[in-house]
C-alpha positions as CSV (number, residue, x, y, z in Angstrom):
1,X,-34.7,-19.9,33.6
2,X,-36.4,-18.5,30.5
3,X,-35.5,-14.9,29.1
4,X,-35.8,-12.0,31.2
5,X,-35.5,-8.2,30.8
6,X,-34.9,-5.1,32.5
7,X,-37.2,-3.4,34.7
8,X,-36.2,0.2,33.8
9,X,-36.1,-0.1,29.8
10,X,-37.3,-3.8,29.3
11,X,-34.0,-4.7,27.3
12,X,-33.6,-8.3,26.7
13,X,-30.6,-9.3,29.3
14,X,-28.1,-11.9,28.9
15,X,-28.2,-12.9,32.3
16,X,-24.9,-14.6,32.0
17,X,-21.6,-13.0,33.1
18,X,-24.1,-9.7,33.3
19,X,-25.5,-7.7,36.2
20,X,-26.2,-3.9,34.5
21,X,-28.5,-3.5,31.7
22,X,-26.5,-2.5,28.6
23,X,-29.2,-0.7,27.6
24,X,-29.7,2.1,30.4
25,X,-27.5,1.1,33.0
26,X,-30.1,-0.2,35.5
27,X,-28.6,-3.0,38.0
28,X,-29.9,-6.4,38.6
29,X,-29.5,-10.0,40.0
30,X,-29.6,-13.1,37.6
31,X,-30.6,-15.4,40.3
32,X,-32.9,-12.9,41.9
33,X,-36.1,-12.6,39.4
34,X,-37.6,-9.7,41.3
35,X,-34.7,-7.8,39.7
36,X,-36.1,-8.2,36.1
37,X,-39.2,-9.0,34.5
38,X,-40.3,-12.2,32.4
39,X,-42.0,-9.7,29.5
40,X,-40.9,-6.6,27.6
41,X,-44.5,-5.0,27.8
42,X,-43.5,-1.4,27.7
43,X,-43.9,1.9,26.0
44,X,-40.9,2.6,23.6
45,X,-40.7,6.0,25.4
46,X,-38.9,4.4,28.3
47,X,-35.9,2.9,26.5
48,X,-33.1,5.2,25.8
49,X,-32.9,5.0,22.1
50,X,-37.3,5.7,22.3
51,X,-36.2,8.7,24.3
52,X,-34.1,10.1,22.0
53,X,-36.3,9.4,18.7
54,X,-39.0,11.0,20.9
55,X,-37.0,14.2,21.3
56,X,-35.7,14.5,17.8
57,X,-39.3,14.3,16.5
58,X,-40.3,16.5,18.8
59,X,-37.9,19.3,18.5
60,X,-38.2,18.6,14.2
61,X,-41.8,19.7,14.9
62,X,-41.3,22.4,16.7
63,X,-39.0,23.8,14.4
64,X,-41.0,23.6,11.7
65,X,-44.4,24.8,13.4
66,X,-42.1,27.7,14.4
67,X,-40.7,28.5,11.0
68,X,-44.1,28.2,9.5
69,X,-45.6,30.7,12.3
70,X,-42.6,32.6,12.1
71,X,-41.6,31.9,15.6
72,X,-38.1,31.4,14.5
73,X,-36.8,33.6,12.2
74,X,-36.5,32.6,8.6
75,X,-35.1,34.2,5.4
76,X,-38.9,35.3,3.0
77,X,-37.1,33.4,0.2
78,X,-33.7,31.1,-0.5
79,X,-32.6,33.8,-3.3
80,X,-32.7,37.0,-0.5
81,X,-30.8,36.3,2.6
82,X,-31.3,40.1,3.4
83,X,-35.1,40.2,4.0
84,X,-36.1,37.8,7.0
85,X,-39.4,37.3,8.6
86,X,-40.2,36.7,12.1
87,X,-43.0,37.1,14.6
88,X,-45.4,37.9,11.2
89,X,-43.3,40.9,10.9
90,X,-40.5,41.6,7.8
91,X,-36.9,42.7,8.8
92,X,-34.2,43.9,6.1
93,X,-33.9,44.9,2.5
94,X,-36.7,43.5,0.0
95,X,-35.3,43.9,-3.5
96,X,-38.0,44.8,-6.3
97,X,-38.0,45.2,-9.7
98,X,-41.6,47.0,-10.6
99,X,-41.5,47.3,-14.4
100,X,-38.0,47.8,-15.5
101,X,-37.0,49.8,-12.5
102,X,-34.8,48.1,-10.1
103,X,-35.4,49.3,-6.0
104,X,-35.4,48.5,-2.8
105,X,-38.0,48.4,0.2
106,X,-36.1,48.3,3.7
107,X,-38.6,46.9,6.2
108,X,-38.7,46.7,10.3
109,X,-41.3,45.1,11.7
110,X,-44.9,45.3,9.4
111,X,-43.8,48.9,8.2
112,X,-41.2,49.8,5.6
113,X,-38.9,52.7,6.8
114,X,-36.9,53.4,3.4
115,X,-37.8,52.6,-0.5
116,X,-35.9,53.6,-3.3
117,X,-35.7,53.0,-7.3
118,X,-33.3,53.5,-9.9
119,X,-32.4,54.0,-13.4
120,X,-32.2,50.5,-14.9
121,X,-29.2,51.6,-17.2
122,X,-27.1,53.6,-15.4
123,X,-27.8,52.3,-12.2
124,X,-28.5,56.1,-10.8
125,X,-31.1,56.9,-7.9
126,X,-34.4,57.9,-9.3
127,X,-36.2,58.3,-6.2
128,X,-36.1,57.9,-2.4
129,X,-38.6,58.0,0.1
130,X,-37.6,57.8,4.0
131,X,-39.4,57.8,7.0
132,X,-37.8,59.5,10.3
133,X,-40.9,59.5,12.3
134,X,-44.3,58.7,12.4
135,X,-45.1,62.0,10.5
136,X,-41.7,62.9,9.3
137,X,-41.2,61.9,5.7
138,X,-38.6,62.9,3.1
139,X,-39.4,62.6,-0.4
140,X,-36.6,62.8,-3.1
141,X,-37.0,62.8,-6.5
142,X,-33.8,63.0,-8.3
143,X,-34.8,62.9,-11.9
144,X,-37.7,62.8,-14.5
145,X,-39.0,59.3,-15.3
146,X,-40.1,58.5,-11.6
147,X,-43.7,56.9,-11.6
148,X,-46.5,58.1,-9.7
149,X,-47.7,54.5,-9.0
150,X,-44.5,53.8,-7.9
151,X,-44.0,56.6,-5.4
152,X,-48.0,56.4,-4.0
153,X,-47.2,52.8,-3.5
154,X,-44.2,53.7,-1.3
155,X,-45.8,56.2,0.7
156,X,-49.0,53.8,1.4
157,X,-46.6,51.4,2.5
158,X,-44.9,54.0,5.3
159,X,-47.9,56.0,6.5
160,X,-49.8,53.2,8.0
161,X,-53.1,55.5,7.5
162,X,-55.5,57.2,5.0
163,X,-56.7,59.8,3.9
164,X,-59.2,58.8,2.3
165,X,-59.1,59.5,-1.3
166,X,-59.3,58.0,-4.7
167,X,-56.9,59.6,-7.4
168,X,-58.0,60.0,-10.7
169,X,-56.1,58.8,-14.7
170,X,-55.9,61.8,-15.2
171,X,-52.6,63.7,-14.9
172,X,-49.0,62.6,-15.5
173,X,-47.7,58.6,-15.3
174,X,-44.3,59.9,-14.8
175,X,-42.3,62.9,-13.2
176,X,-41.2,65.7,-15.2
177,X,-37.9,66.5,-13.3
178,X,-36.8,66.9,-10.2
179,X,-38.2,68.1,-6.8
180,X,-37.8,67.1,-2.9
181,X,-40.1,67.7,0.0
182,X,-39.4,66.7,3.8
183,X,-42.5,67.2,6.3
184,X,-45.8,65.7,7.5
185,X,-47.7,62.9,5.4
186,X,-50.0,66.0,4.6
187,X,-46.7,67.7,2.9
188,X,-45.8,64.6,1.0
189,X,-49.3,63.9,-0.5
190,X,-49.6,67.4,-1.3
191,X,-46.7,67.7,-3.3
192,X,-47.5,64.7,-5.2
193,X,-50.4,65.7,-6.4
194,X,-48.9,69.0,-7.0
195,X,-46.5,67.7,-9.3
196,X,-48.4,65.1,-10.9
197,X,-51.5,67.4,-10.9
198,X,-53.8,63.9,-10.4
199,X,-57.6,64.7,-9.8
200,X,-58.4,63.8,-6.1
201,X,-61.8,62.0,-4.8
202,X,-62.8,62.1,-1.3
203,X,-64.8,58.9,-0.1
204,X,-65.5,57.9,3.7
205,X,-63.9,55.0,4.9
206,X,-66.7,55.5,8.3
207,X,-70.1,56.1,8.0
208,X,-70.2,58.1,10.4
209,X,-67.2,60.4,9.1
210,X,-67.7,64.2,9.6
211,X,-64.7,65.1,7.1
212,X,-63.1,64.3,4.1
213,X,-59.8,65.2,2.8
214,X,-59.7,67.3,-0.3
215,X,-57.1,68.8,-2.6
216,X,-57.1,72.8,-2.3
217,X,-56.0,73.8,-5.6
218,X,-55.6,77.7,-4.5
219,X,-53.6,76.5,-1.7
220,X,-52.1,73.7,-3.9
221,X,-52.5,71.8,-0.3
222,X,-54.4,68.8,0.7
223,X,-57.0,69.9,3.5
224,X,-60.3,69.1,5.2
225,X,-63.5,69.6,4.8
226,X,-66.3,69.3,7.2
227,X,-69.6,67.4,6.3
228,X,-73.1,68.2,6.8
229,X,-75.5,65.0,6.4
230,X,-76.3,65.8,3.0
231,X,-73.0,65.6,1.7
232,X,-71.8,62.6,3.5
233,X,-74.6,60.7,2.7
234,X,-73.7,61.3,-1.3
235,X,-70.1,59.8,-0.9
236,X,-69.3,56.2,-1.0
237,X,-67.7,54.4,1.6
238,X,-64.7,52.5,1.2
239,X,-63.3,50.2,3.7
240,X,-59.6,51.3,4.7
241,X,-56.9,48.5,4.2
242,X,-55.9,46.6,7.6
243,X,-58.5,49.0,9.7
244,X,-56.0,51.9,9.3
245,X,-57.5,55.0,10.8
246,X,-58.1,58.2,9.4
247,X,-55.8,60.8,8.9
248,X,-57.0,63.2,11.4
249,X,-57.4,67.2,10.6
250,X,-54.2,69.2,11.1
251,X,-54.1,71.0,14.5
252,X,-56.2,68.7,15.9
253,X,-55.5,66.7,19.4
254,X,-55.3,63.6,17.5
255,X,-52.9,65.0,15.0
256,X,-50.3,66.2,17.3
257,X,-47.5,68.5,16.3
258,X,-47.5,68.4,12.7
259,X,-43.8,68.6,11.1
260,X,-44.7,71.4,8.6
261,X,-46.0,73.8,11.2
262,X,-42.9,75.5,12.3
263,X,-44.6,76.8,15.7
264,X,-45.3,73.0,17.3
265,X,-43.8,72.4,20.1
266,X,-40.4,70.3,19.5
267,X,-40.5,71.5,15.5
268,X,-37.6,72.1,13.5
269,X,-37.5,75.1,11.1
270,X,-40.1,74.8,8.7
271,X,-39.5,72.1,5.7
272,X,-38.5,73.2,2.6
273,X,-41.4,73.7,0.2
274,X,-42.1,71.0,-2.8
275,X,-40.4,72.6,-5.8
276,X,-40.9,71.3,-9.7
277,X,-39.3,72.6,-12.4
């Protein structure tokens, strides 16, 4: 009677001594052609093997897309399984070697919360910067030799906002000795500028900006200065990285309680002032 095929999966059937399709398990009557088909015209997706292959391909593609777009957590590199990427954020520890000083940067999401550097020969701590809250940072420089560029780079990773300043090429390249400061972003940057003796050059991040941050040599601290229309026109506009906002003046509603203000609600005792030998 010719070759017949299963109505469920189009498997080629051996009609003798067989009443069930060995591929999909569908029953048929060898004497009743209405229970079988004369042609295997069927999409491979209707067969059991085809379905298995299709699911395997789909799962593989989903995993590849998920890894590529960080939907599925994955290590940033096969050399460091301590740092993972997920949903465009970093989680874990990044081992770095800026120059000759090994170090670590600790990430959670899109923001670092701790960075530290070590002496290349002894392994002793050179410096550590920690972020305890959005505007509560703790910088400890343990010895001479901590580089200005490293400290400012770590500071930028944590503050997620800008002062709208540039730093001149004058000043110290490395710390002259140990110093420590705990406080707001203003406190930490003031201590860095004071210790490394760098020149602060203000600029605008917004054409309509009405204040800028400068370093007050007398107060030895970063402060804001109101701009007149004439002064604002003379300052260049430099776009902030990532669209980060300009840090508001201390005491403003946008700034909130300052960690360095002992009278602010919920604040602890005043942080220790930055010191240098």
